[in-house]
N, C-alpha and C positions, 0 to 999 in steps of 0.2 A: 070722588067729587061729582057734582052734578054736571050735566052737559050744557053749560052756559057759556056762549062765546063772548058776549060783551064784557069788557074789563072796566070797572070803575075803581079809581084809586081809593084805597082805604088805609087806615092806620095799621101797621103791623101788629099782630096779636101775639102775646106771650104764651097763651094757652096752647094746648096740643092741637095741631092742625091736622086735617085729613092727609093720608098718604097720597102723594102725587103719583099718578101712573104715567109711565113713559113708554113710548115706542121709539126704536132706534133704527135709523136708516143709514146703513153703512157701518159694518162691524170691523173696520180697520183699526189703525192705531188710535185715532181720535175718538171714534165712536165707542170702542172698547174702554178707553181710558175714562171718558166721561161717565159711562154706564157703571164703571167700577165704584163710583161714588155712591150709587144707590145700594150696592152690596154693603158698604160700610155704614150706611144710614137707613136701615130697613124701616125705621119708624117714620121716615120722611118721604121716601120715594121707592117705587118698585117698577122694574122693567117688565112689561107684559107682552112685548112683541118685538121682533127684529126682522129687517129685510137686508139680506146680504147675498150677493150672487155667488160668492165662493163657498162651496159646500163645507170644506173643512173649517173655515172661519165661522160660518153660520152654525155648524153643529157644536163647535167649542163654546161659542157665545151662548147658545141655547142651554147647554149643560151648566154653564156658570150661573145662569139666572133661573134655572129650573123651569124653563119654558116648555109648554106642551108642543107636540110636533107641529100642529097647525098654526102655532104662533110664531114660527120661524119660516119665513118665505124667502124666495130668491129675487123678488122684485118689489120695490116700494109701492108700485101700482096695485099690487095684490092687497097690501095693507089699506091703501086709500079706498079701495073698492068696498071695504067693510064699514065705511063710515068712521065716526069718531069712537074708537075703542080705547083711547087713552086720553089723559088730560093734556099731554104735551108730546112733542116729537123732537128728537135730536137728529138733525140732518147733517150727516158727516160723510157725504159723498165727495168725489173729486171736484175741484173748483168749478169746472164748466158744467157740472151736473146739479147745480143748486137751484136754479130758477124754477124749473118745472115742479119739483116736489114742494117747494115753498108755496107756490101758487095753489097747488091742490090741497095741501094740508091746512093752509090758512083758511081757504074757503070752507073747509069742514069744521072749522072752529078750534083747531089745535093751537096751543101756544107753542112757540118754536124757539129752540136753541139751534143756531146756524153756525157751523164752523166757518172761520174766516178763510179766505176773503168771502164777502157776500156773493160776489160774482165778478167776472173779469171786465165787464163793460159798464158804462154809465147807464145805458138804457135798462140793463138787467138789474142793476142796483136800485134804480128808481122804481122799477116794476115791483121789486120785493118790498120796498117801503110802502108803496101804494097798496099792495095786497094786504099787508098786515094791518095797516091803518083802516082800510075799508072793512076788514073782518073784525077789527077791534080785538085783536089778540096780541099777547106779549111776544116780542121778538128780542132775543138776546144774541148778539154776535160774539163769536169766540175770541174776543180781544182779552186774553187771559192776563196780560200784563197789568191791566187796570185793577186786578183783584188781589195782588200780592201785598204782603206786609210792607215790603220795601217801598212799593209805589205809594202806599198810604202815608208812609213817613216822609217821602219826598214832597208829596202834594201838601201835606200839613205844614212842612217847613216853608214852602213857597207861599201858600195862602196866608200864613201867619204874619207875613211881612218881615220875617227875621233877616232876610237878605235884601230888603227894600224892593224897589221895582226891578223886575227882570229886564235886563238889557240884551243879554246874549246867552245862547246855549250851544254847547258842543256835545254831540251824542254819537257814540260808536256802537255798531253791532259787529262784533267779531264772530263771523259765522263759523269759522273753523275749517281748516283745509280738508279734513276727511268728511265733514258734514256737507260741504259743497260738492265733493266728489260723489257722495252717496245719494243725496237728494236732488241736486241741481245740475249734475252732469250725467250720471248713470240712471237716476231715478225719475219719478213721475213728473217732476217739475223742471226737467232739463230743457224743454222746448216751450216757448211762449204759446204757440198755436195749440199745443196739447193741454196746457194748463193756463198759465198767465205769465206776466212779467215777473222777473226776480223781485222787483220792488213790491209788487202786489202780493206775491206768494209768501215771501219771507219777512218783508219789512213794513207791510201795512200795520203790523204791530207797533213799530217804532214811531211812524207818523201819527198813528192814533194816540200813542202814549204821550208824545210831545204836546199835542193839542189838549189832552186831558190834564196834564200836569200844569200847563200854563193857563188853562181855563179859557182858551180862545183858539179859533181855527186860523191857519195861515191865510193871508190874502194873496200873496204872489210867491211863485217858486221858480227856480231854475235847477238844472240837473246835468251832470256829466257822468258817463260810465260806459263800459264796453266789456266784451268778452276778450280778455287779453291772453290768458294762458292756456286754457283747456281747448286747444285748437290743433288741427292736424299738423301744422307746420312746426309745432313744438314737440312733436313726438320724438323720443330718443332714438338714436340709430340702433337698429336691431330689435326694436320693440315689436311684439306680436299684437294681434287684435284682441287677444284675451290674456289675462294675467297668468293663467295656468300654463300657457304655452310660451311665456316670455323669457328670453334669455337675460334680460336686464331687470326683471321684476324685483330682485333683491335690493337693487339700488334706487328703487322708485318709492317716494313717500306716499304715493297713491295706490300702492299694491292692494288689490282686493283680496288676494290670498292672505296677506298679513293682517289686514284690517279685520276681516270677518273670521279668519281662522283663529286669531288670538282671542277674539271675543268668545268664540265657541269653547276654546280651551279653558277660559276663565269661568265658564258656566253662565254667561250673560244672556240668558234666554229671554230677551226683551228687545225693544227698539235700540239700535237699528237692525239687529240680526233678525228680529221677528218679521221684518218686512220681506226678507228673503225666504225664510223657512217656516214651515209648519211643524216639521219634524227636526229636532235639534240633534242631528247626528253628523259625523264627518262625511258619510256617504251622501246625505241630502245636501250638504254644503257643496260638495264636489259637483253634484249635478246642477245646482243653482248657478255656480260660477262657470260651469262649462256651457250651460244652455241659456241662462237667463241674462237680463240686462246688467246685473250688478257685477258680473265677471268681466265686463268689457274694459279695454284700455281707455283711460280717461281722455286720451288724445285721438280716439277712434270711435267716438260716440256721435250722436246726431244733435247734441246740445247746441242751443243758441242764446241762452239767457246770459246776462252779464255776470262777471265774477268780481266786479267792484263797481261802486257807484257812490256819488256824493249828491246830496240834495240841499240847496240853500232855500231858506224860508223867511219871509217877512210877515209879521203879525200886525194886527190893527193898532196895537199899542206902540208900534215902532220897534219892538224887540225883533231880533233876528236869531236864527238857529241854523247850524250846519250839522247835517247828518251824514255819516259815513258808514257804508256797508262794505265789508271786504271779506273775501274767502280766505285770505292768506294770513291766518292767525291760528294759534291753538284755539280750540273751542273754549270760550270763556263767557262770563256774564257781560251784559252790556255795561258800558261805562259812560258816565254823564258828568258834565261840569256846567253849572248854572251860575251866571255872573249877574249879581244885582248891584244896586246903588249903595247898599249897606253891608254887603257880605257876599261870600262865595260858597256854593254848595258843590261837593264832590261825592259821587256815589259809584259803586261798582256792583250793585245787585245784592251784596251781602253786608256792606257797611256804608255808613253815610257820615260825612263830616261837614260841619257848618262853621265857617270862619267869619268872625264878626270884626268889621273894620274899626268900630269905635273902641271896643275893649281889646282888640288884637289877640283874642283868644279863640280857640277851636274846640268845638264839642264833637265827639265821635260817638256814633251810635252803632252798636253791633246788632245787625238785623239778619242774622243767619237764616236763610230761607228754609222752608220745609221740604227741601228736595232740590235737585239740580234744575237749572233753567233750560231743560230740554223735555222732549216727549216722555222719556223714561222717568224723569224726575218730577213730572207733573208741573213743569214750569214754575218751580219755586213756590208752590202752593196756589198758583193762579188757576189751575184746572179745578181744584177743589173749591176755591173762592167763587169761580164762575158758576159752578153747579149749585153751591149753597145759595147764592143770590137768586138764581133762576128758579129753583124749586120753591124758595120762600115767596118769590113774586107770584108764582102760579098758585101756591097754597092760600095766599092772602088776597089775591086779586089786586096786588099793588105793583104796577110796573115800575114805580119809582125806585124799587129795590135793585133794579138792573142798572149797572153803570154803563153798559154798552148797548144801548137801545138803537132803534132804527135810524133816527135823525143824526145822532152823534156818529154812528158808524158810517152813514152815508157821507158825511162831511170828510171824514178821514180817507174814505175811498176816492172821493172826488179830488182830494189833494194828491193822492198817489197817481191818479190818471193824468192830472195836470203836470206832475213831475215827469212822467213818461213822455208826454207831448213835448215838454221842454227839452228833454234829452235827445229825442229824435230830430227836432227842428232847430235846436240851438237857440232857443228863445227863452224869454221870461214870460211865464203864463199866469194869468189870473186863475184863482181857484173858483 
C-alpha cells in the first residue's frame, strides 16, 4: 500500500485488496496471537517487523513469520526510527507502556491496533484519541468481545425490539479461581501501580460490551469491591512462601505445582503455561516455580487488586445494569440476562435464549464459539474478528469497519475510571 496517512471513509470493496503490512510491538501472548491471523490469511496481511525485548520470544516470532534479522529488534523505538515501514502496527505492550508508542507511530502515519486497555488514566486515554484523530489514522482497540458471533446475535436480538425496551441487565464475569491466581495475584496485573485496576485490566471488556449491546453509554455509576481472600492473613498454617517448599500444598486449590505441572503433563504448550516457559520441560518448569513469580504462594505475593467487584450503571434511557466480576468460580463464559418490556434474553457465551411474553414461547439459539473465551482459545473468535475488521479497514481506507474505534473505546474507559472513583470514595459518579 502507498504511504498515505489521511483516512477517507469509502465503501468496502469486494475485489482483491492489497496485502496489508504489519509491524508488531510486543511479541507476548496478545501480539503473537493477533499476528498469527496474518499467517492464516497471507493473501490479506503480512508481518514485516517486530519489536520484542525478550530474545527467545523475538527469535521465535521472527522465525514464525520468516523475518530477516534486521526486521526483529529489541525496542520499538528502533522500528519507529525507520519511519513508516508498514501500513499498520499492532501495539501489544504492557498496559502502562501504550501511550508513547501510540503517539510516535500515529505521527508517522501508521494505522494502529492497540491492545486493551488503551491506557490506565483519563489523560493518557484522551491523548491517544487526540493523536490518532490529528494524524487521521485508524485506531482499533482490542475489545474482542464486540467481534464474536455470540455478541452479534445478542445485539441483533436487542436491536430488533424482540424483547421490547431494555429495562435492566444482569451481567457476570466468572474470572475463575486459577486465572485470578495466575494473572491477578502472581502475574503482571497483580498490582494496580504496576499495571492498572482489576476493573480496567480484566473487565473494561465487559463495560464496553454492555454499552455496545445497549447502544448507549452509562450516565452514572456506583461500585463496591475489595481484595478479600488473597491476603497474608488468610495464609494456611504451615504454608511456605513457594509452592515447591510447602507442606500444605496438596490441600491448596491454588497450588502452582499442580496447576502448571498438570498442564505440562497434558502437553498444553500454550497460555497460561507459555507465560512461564519458553522451554516446555519439567526442568524448566521447576526453575520457573523455584525462581519466578508464578511459583509464589498466593497468600505471600505483593498483589493489591480486588478479587471481587460489582458495578451498578444507569443509562440515558432509564435502563439499569448490574455487573459482577468475581475470582471465585470455575473459569467459564460470561453470563448475561437482559430484561425487556416484551421479553427476556439469557445468554452464556455459547447459547442464547429469548423468551416472548406475548406468546409465552422460548427460542434457543446454539452459538457455539470458534474457541474458548480465553487467550488460548482466541476469545471465542473475537481475536480473529478483530483482526479481520482492522485489516479490512486499513485495506479499504474505511474506519467504519472497526467496531472498537477511538471514541467508543474512550467512553467505556471513562466509565471504568468513574466506577473506580466510586469504589474508592463510596459515591455515585457521573461518567
